[in-house]
C-alpha positions in Angstrom: -30.1 -88.8 93.7 -29.3 -90.7 90.3 -26.5 -89.7 88.3 -27.7 -88.1 85.2 -25.9 -88.5 82.0 -26.2 -85.3 79.3 -25.7 -85.5 75.9 -24.4 -83.7 73.5 -26.6 -84.2 70.7 -28.0 -82.6 67.0 -25.0 -84.2 64.8 -27.5 -85.5 63.4 -31.2 -85.5 65.4 -31.1 -88.8 64.1 -28.5 -90.3 65.2 -29.1 -88.3 68.6 -32.2 -90.2 69.1 -30.7 -93.8 68.2 -28.1 -93.4 70.9 -30.6 -92.9 73.5 -32.7 -95.8 72.5 -29.7 -97.8 72.9 -29.0 -96.3 76.3 -32.5 -97.7 77.1 -31.4 -101.2 75.2 -28.2 -101.7 77.6 -29.6 -100.7 80.9 -30.9 -103.5 82.9 -34.7 -102.3 84.1 -38.2 -103.9 84.6 -40.1 -100.8 85.0 -39.4 -97.5 84.7 -37.5 -96.1 87.7 -35.0 -99.2 86.8 -33.6 -96.5 84.1 -30.9 -94.1 84.2 -32.0 -90.0 83.8 -31.1 -88.4 81.2 -30.6 -85.1 79.6 -30.4 -84.1 76.0 -30.1 -80.8 74.0 -29.9 -81.7 70.6 -28.9 -78.8 69.1 -28.9 -79.2 64.8 -27.5 -75.7 64.1 -24.3 -77.3 65.0 -21.8 -76.7 61.9 -20.8 -79.8 59.8 -18.3 -81.0 61.2 -16.4 -82.7 57.8 -16.3 -79.3 56.2 -15.1 -77.1 59.1 -12.0 -79.6 59.5 -10.9 -80.4 55.7 -12.2 -77.8 53.8 -12.0 -74.3 56.4 -15.8 -74.5 57.1 -17.2 -72.5 60.5 -16.5 -74.0 63.6 -18.7 -76.0 65.3 -16.6 -75.8 68.9 -18.8 -72.7 69.8 -21.8 -74.6 69.5 -20.8 -77.9 71.2 -19.2 -76.0 73.9 -22.0 -74.2 74.8 -24.5 -77.4 74.4 -22.2 -79.1 76.7 -22.0 -76.2 79.4 -25.9 -75.8 78.9 -26.2 -79.7 79.7 -23.4 -79.2 82.7 -25.5 -76.6 84.1 -29.1 -78.3 84.4 -27.4 -80.9 86.6 -25.3 -83.5 84.7 -22.4 -85.3 85.9 -21.0 -87.0 82.7 -21.6 -85.9 79.1 -21.5 -88.2 76.2 -20.9 -86.7 72.4 -22.7 -89.2 69.9 -21.0 -88.3 66.7 -17.3 -89.1 66.1 -16.5 -86.2 63.6 -16.6 -84.0 66.9 -14.6 -85.6 68.7 -11.7 -83.8 66.5 -12.4 -81.0 69.5 -12.6 -83.3 72.3 -9.7 -81.9 74.4 -11.0 -77.9 74.0 -14.9 -79.0 74.9 -13.5 -81.1 77.4 -11.3 -77.9 78.8 -14.2 -75.5 78.3 -16.5 -78.0 81.0 -15.6 -78.9 84.7 -17.5 -82.5 84.1 -15.9 -85.5 82.3 -17.0 -86.4 78.5 -16.7 -90.1 78.0 -14.7 -90.5 74.8 -16.0 -92.4 72.3 -12.9 -93.2 70.4 -11.1 -94.0 73.7 -14.1 -96.7 74.5 -14.2 -98.2 71.2 -10.4 -99.3 71.5 -11.0 -100.4 75.0 -13.9 -103.0 73.7 -11.4 -103.6 70.7 -8.4 -104.5 73.0 -11.0 -106.6 75.0 -12.6 -108.7 71.9 -8.7 -109.3 70.2 -6.3 -109.0 72.7 -3.4 -109.2 70.3 -5.4 -107.5 67.5 -3.0 -105.7 65.4 -5.5 -104.6 62.6 -9.2 -102.7 62.7 -11.3 -101.1 60.1 -13.0 -98.3 60.3 -16.5 -96.8 58.1 -16.5 -93.3 59.0 -17.2 -90.0 57.5 -14.1 -88.1 55.6 -13.6 -86.2 58.5 -13.1 -88.5 60.7 -10.6 -90.4 58.4 -8.3 -87.7 57.2 -8.3 -85.8 60.4 -6.2 -89.3 61.4 -9.0 -89.6 64.9 -9.0 -92.9 65.2 -6.2 -93.8 63.9 -4.1 -91.5 66.6 -5.8 -93.0 69.6 -5.1 -96.7 67.8 -2.0 -95.9 67.2 -1.3 -95.6 70.7 -2.1 -99.6 71.7 -0.4 -100.5 68.4 -3.5 -101.1 66.8 -3.4 -100.2 62.7 -7.2 -98.6 61.3 -7.8 -99.8 58.0 -10.0 -96.9 55.9 -11.8 -97.4 52.1 -9.8 -96.1 49.2 -10.2 -92.5 48.1 -13.5 -93.6 45.5 -15.0 -95.9 48.9 -14.6 -93.2 51.0 -16.6 -90.7 48.5 -19.8 -92.8 48.8 -19.7 -93.1 52.0 -19.5 -90.2 52.7 -22.7 -89.5 50.9 -24.5 -92.7 52.3 -23.7 -91.0 55.3 -25.4 -87.5 54.0 -28.4 -89.9 52.9 -29.1 -91.1 56.3 -29.3 -87.7 57.7 -32.1 -86.9 54.8 -34.1 -90.4 55.5 -32.9 -91.6 52.2 -31.2 -94.8 52.7 -32.1 -97.9 51.3 -31.0 -101.8 51.5 -29.1 -100.6 48.7 -27.0 -98.6 50.7 -27.3 -101.0 53.7 -25.3 -103.6 51.2 -22.7 -101.3 50.0 -21.8 -100.0 53.7 -22.0 -103.9 54.4 -19.5 -104.5 51.3 -17.0 -102.0 52.3 -16.3 -103.3 55.6 -16.0 -107.2 54.6 -13.6 -105.5 51.6 -11.7 -103.8 55.2 -11.4 -107.6 56.8 -10.0 -109.1 53.5 -7.2 -106.6 54.2 -6.5 -107.8 57.8 -9.0 -106.3 59.8 -10.1 -108.3 62.7 -13.5 -106.0 63.2 -14.9 -103.4 61.3 -15.7 -100.2 63.6 -19.0 -98.0 62.6 -16.9 -95.2 63.4 -20.3 -92.3 62.5 -23.3 -92.2 64.7 -25.4 -92.3 60.8 -24.0 -95.7 60.4 -25.7 -97.9 62.2 -28.9 -97.0 61.1 -28.0 -98.6 57.6 -26.2 -101.2 58.8 -27.4 -104.6 59.4 -25.2 -106.4 62.0 -27.3 -109.2 61.9 -26.6 -110.1 58.0 -22.8 -109.4 58.1 -19.7 -112.9 58.9 -17.6 -110.2 60.4 -17.3 -108.7 63.9 -18.3 -105.4 63.9 -17.8 -102.7 66.7 -20.6 -99.9 67.1 -19.2 -97.3 68.1 -22.6 -95.6 69.3 -23.6 -98.6 71.2 -20.5 -99.0 73.3 -20.6 -95.1 74.1 -24.0 -96.1 75.3 -22.6 -99.0 77.4 -20.0 -96.8 79.1 -22.4 -94.1 79.9 -24.8 -96.7 81.9 -22.6 -98.0 83.7 -21.2 -95.0 85.3 -25.1 -93.7 85.8 -24.6 -97.1 87.5 -22.2 -96.5 89.8 -20.0 -99.6 87.8 -17.7 -97.2 87.1 -16.0 -93.5 88.0 
């Protein structure tokens, strides 16, 4: 029986769809049967992660953990969580299930190191919760990589843009703005820019920028497919 990938979804629903679409796109398949089996639990009741981390809002941990446990009980052999900010709770979620969870941030670092072995700086576009919690900074610092982030005013605009995407109201202006913030980080010395929120790829045209982009959603999807195909343990 093929290995089954579980997706802890709903954060947000459209980002979950985009992640599954990326899994399909990076699977070498010529017919239906070549694709990998996937279980998706899209749980939109998970409380807002940034508010919980920065403002003491309701913790999303019990909701995420229950979602993970449902997927495990349904037969998933590995779990994925296409929400960067939720990785703030990664160790607690992993402790609550017996199956491994692919770490989106660690996979992104691994890709950065593969592409830029001597790179010492990377840019990050993400939610305010992801930026201020330091989850990317902590992982990348252990590899000697500094994470550059936008200034406070720009970060506020990015956070608003992310919520526009969640509401389905992004437009070309939103895309251009995000692309310009990435460009500014490259000008500060970043070797590449990480799209560190699963909503951002939905409003970011990688083909229109002239700097390297690391789409954390795509990177996680590629790792999930590699596991399902037995290429990694």
